[in-house]
Phi, psi and omega in degrees: 000123180280175185294321182297316179297318179298316179297319180298320180294318180298314181296318180298318179297320180295320181292324179294323182291338178280136179235113179283128182217138173282170180296320179295325176298317180295320180293323177294316178296322178298312180298328185274326193242345189297122186288324178297319180293317180296322179292320181296330180301329182294335176298324177291319178298320179292325177295322175299320178295323177295322177296316178301317181294323181295333182280349184276130178272165174297145179289146174295150181251129178251129179230158179212163178218145174225159180291132176269321178207129178260103183291335181290311180261002180053052178242144175261134181054060179278071186293331184293334185248346185214107175200163181200166180210154179211149175228133182229153179224133177281125179253118181286134181243161175076015179075026183302311184294318179300317180291322179295319179293318179298321178294318179296321178293324177295323177297324177294319178297324176295318179296323179293322178292322176296320177296317180299318180292320177297319178301315180296314183297314182290323178294320177295320177297320178299312183294317180294322178294320179299313180291323176302314181294320180301312184284331175294323177295321177294320177299316181296318179299315180293318180294318179296324178298312179294319183296320180299315180294315183292326177295318177297318180294318180296320179299318179295319180292326178296320178296314181291327178293321178295331179274351180085013182276333176230157183283155177296329179300319179294321178297316180295322179299316177292322180299323181295321179292319178298319178298317178297318178295321177296319178296319177301316182296318179297315180295319179295316179297323177298316178295319181299316179299318180296315181291323177297319178297317179297319179295324177299316179295321184285324185261342184075015179259127187278338179285156173292128184269131176254112181303130179253082184229120182283162177300322180295315179298318179297316179296318180296322179293323183292333184263003179297146181242144175296158185287341185207188180275186186300316182293322178294323178293322177298315181298318178295323179295316179297330181281327191246338187295117185294327180294316178292319178298329177299316181291326174295317179295330180294327176297311178299320180298317181291329176293319177295322178295317179298319178297320178296316181296323177296320181293338179290345176286341180282125181297145176269160184252132172258118183238136181195184179222144181226150177235136180226129186288309184223358188275352183260195179291326182240159173286145182049049184284136175245125186236148170271133183244128179227131178220139179211136177295149177279120182282064181285335176207165180277108187287346183240025186300319182296317180292326177295316180296318178298319180294324178294322176294325179296324177299312181296320179297314181292330176295316178295319178297321179293321178297319179295317181295326177296311179297319181297317181293316181298318180290326177293317178297317179301313181294317181295321180294316180297319179298314179299317183297316179297315182291324178294314180296322180296315181289328180295333179291338178269106181281158178298330177294326178296318180293319178296320179296323180296319178291323177297316179295320179300309179295324178294321178296319178298314181296312183291330178290320177298324181278353180084014180275348181235135180287161180297322180296314178298318182296312182292323177298317179294316182298321178294318178294318179297318179303310181293318182295318180299316179295320181294321180294317177298321181292322177299316179296317180296316181295326176295318176299317181296320179295319178297320180292325177296320176297318177301317182295321182284318187271332172056042170205168181288109185250352180250137180294000000 
């Protein structure tokens, strides 16, 4: 196998390993394959099992007795003349079962809210990773374009420097830009590998994912506006945020638990029937059996007190989460607004002009109309500016996603 064939095979293998996917494709794969999401679903199943268990009553108890020794006839195990049987059932009083079932159902609602919040968090992580990868790829494409030209130019200068036609200082000046571009490329590739790994974990897809997002789609996403002002966004967040709703539900859950614990202070009733062959007042006597503990003190007083403290604790936690959510929405909105305004100041004509000047500098430098110092200064400035513009666009996407994650409803037109 010659070198050309080997290179072709390597490139072909790399292209096969790449999988182009739109954002909606990634979200579908995430819903289908994400292992964290699938594992969290079992908490809801376990909560269903707890509800089933709460509905089950104590089993009835069957007891019996036989004669061990008949002193009158001096017989051992005189079963024919002395035996008896009884069956009893525990009857729950004070609404114990109803309260236990209500508490178990509340636990299921908490599990569902936890699942909803995990779904939102992981989906937001998926989207931010997708956009990160998209813009890192654009950075890499732009950097490789500059690097290819500068490497060719540096090679030509090395030849001319060896002949004494250009100074070593000029060669070093070009070398410094190539080194900077190489460093940019290494850092960008490092980020790409990290984001690709995250996407694999989130989607369950083993191939490297290549974001399939057109320039038009990206531009349309960048100019989207929230549906309302800061206060409206806060109100929507309080209404929809699953994490905050979890803490509100936790207050209700602790009240149900306290109610259940109070009902445990009510004595239960043991009800049954017994039969005795010869041991009672009558032969083959059938008796009604009733048993109840004497309520001399509240046997569950400590747990009731503890449950009441839990209500107060969960109320404070909910108040804190409300304040935390409102301040996060406020901060996220301000961050998005600053980044949106900053990017809006850069018109598409400005970006086009930058590319025109870049191409013009390349052309004029080849013709000798631009000095090496002017050229290298411009190339260094262009390198930094190009990376900054991609990063500004990416950060705006990230800010929008943070608002989506907090408010958990469609907030952009």
